[in-house]
Every structure is written in structure tokens, then in C-alpha cells.
C-alpha positions in Angstrom: -0.1 0.0 0.1 1.1 3.6 -0.8 0.8 4.6 3.1 0.3 2.5 6.1 -1.8 4.2 8.9 0.5 5.5 11.6 -0.5 7.3 14.8 0.4 10.9 14.9 1.8 13.4 17.7 3.1 16.9 17.3 5.2 18.6 19.8 3.0 19.2 22.9 2.1 22.9 23.3 -0.5 24.6 25.6 -3.0 25.7 22.9 -2.9 22.1 21.1 -3.3 20.3 24.6 -6.3 22.3 25.4 -7.8 21.7 22.0 -7.4 17.9 22.5 -9.0 18.0 26.0 -11.8 20.1 24.6 -12.6 17.6 21.8 -12.4 14.7 24.3 -14.7 16.6 26.8 -17.3 17.6 24.1 -17.4 13.9 22.8 -17.7 12.5 26.0 -20.7 14.5 26.9 -22.4 14.1 23.6 -21.9 10.2 23.9 -23.1 10.0 27.5 -26.1 12.2 26.8 -27.0 10.1 23.7 -26.8 6.8 25.8 -28.8 8.4 28.7 -31.6 9.7 26.2 -31.9 6.3 24.5 -32.3 4.4 28.0 -34.9 7.0 29.2 -36.9 6.7 26.0 -36.7 2.9 26.2 -38.1 3.0 29.8 -34.8 2.1 31.5 -33.0 3.5 34.2 -29.6 4.7 32.8 -27.9 2.9 35.8 -29.8 -0.3 35.4 -27.5 -3.4 34.7 -29.2 -3.7 31.2 -28.8 -0.1 30.4 -26.3 1.4 27.7 -25.2 4.2 30.2 -23.8 1.8 32.9 -21.4 -0.2 30.7 -20.3 2.8 28.9 -19.4 4.8 32.3 -18.0 1.7 34.1 -15.6 1.0 31.0 -14.7 4.5 30.3 -13.7 5.2 34.0 -11.8 1.8 34.4 -9.7 2.4 31.1 -8.9 6.1 32.1 -7.9 5.1 35.6 -5.8 2.1 34.5 -4.0 4.1 31.8 -2.3 6.0 34.6 -0.6 2.7 35.5 -0.4 1.1 32.3 1.3 3.9 30.1 4.4 4.1 32.5 4.6 0.4 32.5 4.6 0.5 28.7 7.5 3.0 28.8 9.4 0.7 31.2 9.0 -2.1 28.5 10.5 0.2 25.8 7.2 -0.2 23.8 8.0 3.1 21.7 6.3 3.7 18.6 8.5 3.4 15.4 7.8 6.0 12.8 7.8 5.6 9.0 10.4 8.0 7.5 8.3 8.5 4.4 5.2 9.5 6.5 4.4 13.2 7.3 7.4 14.9 8.7 5.5 16.3 11.5 5.0 12.9 12.9 8.6 12.0 13.4 8.6 14.0 16.6 6.3 11.3 18.2 8.9 8.4 17.9 9.0 6.8 21.1 5.7 7.4 22.5 4.3 4.1 23.9 2.2 1.9 21.6 0.3 -1.3 22.2 -2.2 0.6 24.3 -4.9 -1.8 23.2 -3.7 -4.4 25.9 -5.4 -2.4 28.5 -8.5 -1.1 26.4 -9.9 -4.3 24.9 -9.7 -6.7 27.9 -11.6 -4.2 30.2 -14.5 -3.6 27.8 -14.7 -7.4 27.1 -14.8 -8.3 30.9 -17.4 -5.5 31.7 -19.6 -6.7 28.8 -19.5 -10.3 30.0 -20.3 -9.5 33.6 -23.2 -7.2 32.8 -24.7 -9.4 30.1 -24.4 -12.5 32.4 -22.0 -14.2 30.1 -24.7 -14.3 27.2 -23.5 -16.8 24.4 -23.7 -14.0 21.9 -21.6 -11.6 24.0 -19.2 -14.7 24.6 -18.9 -15.1 20.8 -18.2 -11.5 19.9 -15.8 -11.2 22.8 -13.8 -14.1 21.7 -13.6 -12.8 18.1 -12.5 -9.3 19.4 -9.9 -11.0 21.7 -8.6 -13.0 18.7 -8.4 -10.0 16.6 -6.5 -8.2 19.4 -4.1 -11.0 19.6 -3.4 -10.6 15.9 -2.8 -7.0 16.4 -0.5 -7.7 19.3 1.6 -10.1 17.3 2.1 -7.4 14.7 2.8 -4.7 17.5 5.4 -7.1 19.2 7.3 -7.8 16.1 7.5 -4.0 15.3 8.9 -3.2 18.6 11.2 -6.4 18.6 12.7 -5.5 15.2 12.6 -1.8 15.7 11.1 -1.2 12.4 7.7 -0.4 11.1 7.3 -4.0 9.7 5.6 -6.5 11.9 4.2 -9.8 10.9 3.8 -10.4 7.2 0.8 -8.9 5.5 0.1 -12.4 4.3 0.4 -13.9 7.7 -1.9 -11.1 9.3 -4.6 -11.6 6.7 -4.4 -15.4 7.0 -4.9 -15.0 10.8 -7.9 -12.5 10.3 -9.5 -14.9 7.6 -9.0 -17.8 10.0 -10.5 -16.5 13.0 -13.5 -14.9 11.2 -14.1 -18.3 9.5 -14.1 -19.7 12.9 -16.5 -17.1 14.2 -18.7 -17.6 11.2 -18.8 -21.4 11.8 -19.7 -21.1 15.3 -22.7 -18.6 14.5 -24.1 -21.1 11.9 -23.9 -23.9 14.1 -25.8 -22.3 16.7 -29.1 -20.3 17.1 -27.8 -18.0 14.2 -28.1 -20.7 11.4 -31.2 -19.3 9.9 -29.7 -15.8 9.4 -29.8 -15.4 5.7 -30.9 -11.7 5.3 -29.6 -8.3 5.8 -31.9 -5.7 7.5 -32.5 -2.5 5.6 -33.9 0.9 6.4 -37.7 1.2 6.5 -38.3 -2.2 7.7 -37.1 -3.9 4.5 -34.6 -6.9 4.2 -32.2 -8.1 1.8 -32.2 -12.0 1.2 -29.0 -13.4 0.5 -29.2 -17.0 1.3 -26.1 -18.9 1.9 -24.2 -16.0 0.6 -24.8 -14.1 3.9 -22.1 -16.2 5.5 -19.6 -15.3 2.6 -20.4 -11.6 3.0 -20.1 -11.8 6.9 -16.7 -13.4 6.6 -15.5 -10.7 4.1 -17.0 -8.0 6.6 -14.8 -9.2 9.4 -11.6 -8.8 7.6 -12.6 -5.7 5.7 -13.8 -3.9 8.8 -10.8 -4.8 11.0 -8.4 -3.6 8.3 -10.4 -0.4 7.8 -10.2 0.6 11.5 -6.5 -0.3 11.4 -6.1 2.2 8.6 -8.0 4.8 10.6 -5.5 4.7 13.4 -3.3 7.5 12.3 -3.8 10.7 14.4 -4.1 11.3 18.1 -7.6 10.3 19.2 -8.9 9.6 15.7 -9.6 5.7 15.8 -10.4 5.7 19.5 -13.1 8.5 19.0 -14.6 7.5 15.7 -14.5 3.9 17.1 -16.3 4.8 20.2 -19.0 6.6 18.3 -19.4 3.8 15.8 -19.8 1.3 18.7 -22.2 3.3 20.6 -24.2 3.9 17.5 -24.4 0.2 16.7 -25.4 -0.5 20.4 -28.2 1.8 19.8 -29.3 0.4 16.5 -29.4 -3.4 17.9 -30.6 -2.6 21.4 -34.4 -3.2 20.9 -33.8 -6.8 19.4 -30.4 -7.7 20.9 -29.9 -5.9 24.3 -27.0 -8.1 25.3 -25.0 -7.0 22.0 -25.9 -3.5 22.8 -24.3 -4.0 26.3 -21.3 -5.2 24.5 -21.1 -2.3 22.4 -21.7 0.1 25.2 -18.9 -1.4 27.2 -16.4 -1.4 24.2 -17.4 2.0 23.2 -16.8 3.2 26.8 -13.3 1.5 26.8 -12.2 3.4 23.6 -13.9 6.6 25.0 -11.6 6.2 28.3 -8.6 5.6 26.1 -8.9 9.1 24.7 -7.9 10.4 28.1 -4.4 9.3 27.3 -4.7 9.3 23.6 -6.1 12.8 22.8 -3.7 15.2 21.2 -0.9 15.3 22.2 -1.0 11.6 22.9 0.7 9.8 25.7 0.1 6.4 24.1 -1.2 4.7 20.9 -3.5 1.9 20.7 -1.3 -0.1 18.1 -2.9 -2.8 16.1 -3.8 -4.5 19.4 -6.6 -2.1 19.8 -7.4 -1.1 16.1 -8.0 -4.6 14.8 -10.0 -5.6 17.9 -12.1 -2.5 17.2 -12.9 -3.6 13.5 -13.7 -7.1 14.8 -16.0 -6.0 17.6 -18.0 -3.8 15.1 -18.3 -6.6 12.4 -19.2 -9.5 14.9 -22.0 -7.4 16.6 -23.4 -6.3 13.0 -23.3 -10.1 11.9 -25.3 -11.5 14.9 -27.7 -8.7 14.7 -28.1 -8.8 10.9 -27.1 -5.1 10.9 -24.4 -5.1 8.2 -26.2 -2.4 6.2 -26.3 -0.2 9.4 -22.7 -0.9 9.8 -22.0 0.3 6.4 -23.8 3.4 7.2 -21.9 3.8 10.7 -18.4 2.9 9.2 -18.6 5.8 6.6 -15.3 7.2 8.1 -13.5 3.9 8.0 -14.8 3.1 4.4 -13.5 6.4 3.3 -10.2 5.9 4.7 -10.0 2.4 3.2 -11.3 3.7 -0.4 -8.6 6.2 -0.4 -5.8 3.8 0.0 -7.3 1.5 -2.7 -7.7 4.6 -5.0 -4.1 5.8 -4.3 -2.4 2.4 -4.9 -4.8 1.9 -8.2 -4.0 5.3 -9.5 -0.3 5.0 -9.0 -0.1 1.6 -10.7 -2.3 2.8 -13.6 -0.2 5.7 -14.2 3.2 4.3 -14.1 5.6 5.7 -16.9 8.4 3.9 -18.5 10.5 4.3 -15.4 7.9 2.6 -13.3 7.1 5.8 -11.5 3.3 6.8 -11.3 1.2 9.6 -10.1 -0.5 10.2 -6.9 -4.2 10.9 -6.5 -3.8 12.1 -3.0 -0.8 13.9 -1.2 -0.8 10.8 0.9 -3.1 8.0 1.9 -5.2 7.2 4.0 -7.2 10.3 3.9 -6.4 11.8 7.2 -2.9 12.3 6.0 -3.8 14.0 2.9 -6.0 16.5 4.7 -3.2 17.0 7.2 -0.7 17.8 4.3 -3.1 20.3 2.7 -2.9 22.4 5.9 -5.4 21.0 8.5 -4.1 20.4 11.9 -4.6 17.2 13.6 -7.2 18.3 15.9 -9.0 19.9 13.0 -9.1 16.6 11.1 -10.0 14.6 14.3 -12.8 17.1 15.3 -14.4 17.0 11.8 -14.2 13.4 11.7 -16.0 13.2 15.0 -18.7 15.4 13.8 -19.2 13.2 10.6 -19.4 10.2 12.7 -22.0 11.4 15.0 -24.1 12.7 11.9 -23.8 9.0 10.5 -25.2 7.7 13.8 -28.3 10.1 13.5 -28.8 9.2 9.8 -28.6 5.4 10.7 -30.8 5.7 13.7 -33.3 7.7 11.7 -33.3 5.3 8.7 -34.0 2.3 10.9 
């Protein structure tokens, strides 16, 4: 690919730091209010075990608190980020910032979801898939740190592991109470019948979504914030028919929101592939079991745009190669957030506007369904 997603951190300054905290505070208030409003309109107390507000609040608080111990430990382990020299030059200043923060984000969300859902079988399944994809990301992060380069496990190995765990998840679902699922729910109460093709589509979505969130993890707070928005939007969408999966979404969304306490600009830690691959796996797994793949497509608009920008960049470069094997670039750099950054947008401008787009996509999705 033309450019692999990387986390970004510019030199810390007072105005930048305040802007990052302001983005986090605004996003937190909006998401908590959204969850509380949904609980109230559904006749649930926001602090009841089956609510969406409680898992959100518990996970966010737990991850935020745990980070104050985990981040220094990552520094002790010398888990510093290795930066691509061909990336944006401003990103070189963040070299050495701890990465692999997903190791204290993902387990917290999974544990709280399991406890509050009473270890529901569906939550056990999506939790297993989420942890499996987190392990794939950890292997990649670990190899990057061990080799002190930006190359982890081979792309072929990473893809094979994603396909393998994704296939096992689909086999489990097909062999249990979800075997009869053959349709994708559409807006206005419609449904798209896919027959047996449903499971091939589901398998593809698991791999595609995890790679899309991985590509989006490129600026301070970008993947964590947009991921939290998408998870909570998906939880709101599936809550009426699948309250147990909604609890999982709220718990995981809260974890990524709590992570922003340490990941907002200027970031003290990055989630790494450990967190970003698990994020996409969690979204896709819930969407599959709730037949909400079309809803996920809407909610994942940011992740889709980031992925398409990379595909377009690579395709255009190959299509325009001259006799010397050098092609032209469609964007200044891919994924899209790097292009916007190189056109003059600051990190916080990109992140803040992506948050706004993510929130608008949630409203569009909920209104459509």
C-alpha cells in the first residue's frame, strides 16, 4: 500500500493540548447524553444493569484510571512507536511514544460486557472474536517493537489469521441459534435476502472492517473517538432486538472513550494494531449476529472513506506508471487523514471534523432504521 496508517503526535503545546482535551470533553458529554437519552426513551434507568449508560460509564472510568498505571509500564517495557520516515514529517517528533495501548483497552471492555450481560452466549462469541483480533494486532505490534522497524508480521500472515479467526466465528454462529440468518436488515423495515451468501459476506466484513479501523488509526484520538462513536451507534441500533449485544457495544465504546484520556492530542500512548484490529472485529461481529451489516456500512462511513482512499491511491499510482515505473498520486498521501493534514489541516481539525461526521452518521443510521 502507498501508506500504512500510523499514529501521529506533534510537539506538545498549551493551545494544542487544550484543544485535544476540549474535543475529548465535548465528545464524552455528547456520547453519555446520547446513551442516557436512549435509555430513558426505552423505559430503562440509565444505571440499570441492562442499560447502555452503565457499561459505557464503567468501561470509560476503568480504562481511564488503568491508563495511569499502564502507560508508564509500557514506557518501562520500551514499547515506543517506530515511525515511518516516508510519512508526514511532523509525525517524526512522536517517535518513542508508547504503543500497544490496546492491551489495557480491549480486555476491560470485554470483561465488563461479559459481567453485565450474564455471560450471554452471543456476547461470549463476539468477545472471543474481538480478543482474537486483538491478539493478531498484538503479534504485529510485538514484532514491530522487537525488530525496531515499522514492519511487523507479514501482511500475508496477518490476513491469514484474520480470515482464519473470522471463519471460525462464522462457523460457530452458523452452528448455533444463528444458522437461519440469511438476510440483511435494511432501512424502512425492509430486508435483503442473501441465502447462503450471507455467511460469505459476513466473513468478508470481518476482515474488511478490521483492516479499515486499522487504517484509520493514524492521528491522536482519531480511531479511538470514531470507534467509540460507531460502537455506541451500533449499540443503539441493535438494542431493541439484541440488548445483550448493545451492552457489549456500550462497554467496548466506553473503553475506547476512556482511552482518549491518554490518547487525545498530544497523545501519551497509541492503541497500536492491538486496539485497532480488535475495534473492527467487535463492530463486524455484532453487526453479523444482529443482521445489521447495512447499518454498519452507514456507521462505518469514516472507515470506508479511509480504506477507499488507500485503494484509489494504489490503483491510480499503478495505472499511471511511466516507462521508469513511477506513477502519479491521486492524494498527497493516503489514508485520507494524511492527505487532509498535508493540505494544511491540523491534527485536531481533522479529528474534530471526523468526530462530527461520525456523529452525523449515527443520527442518519438511527433515523433510517
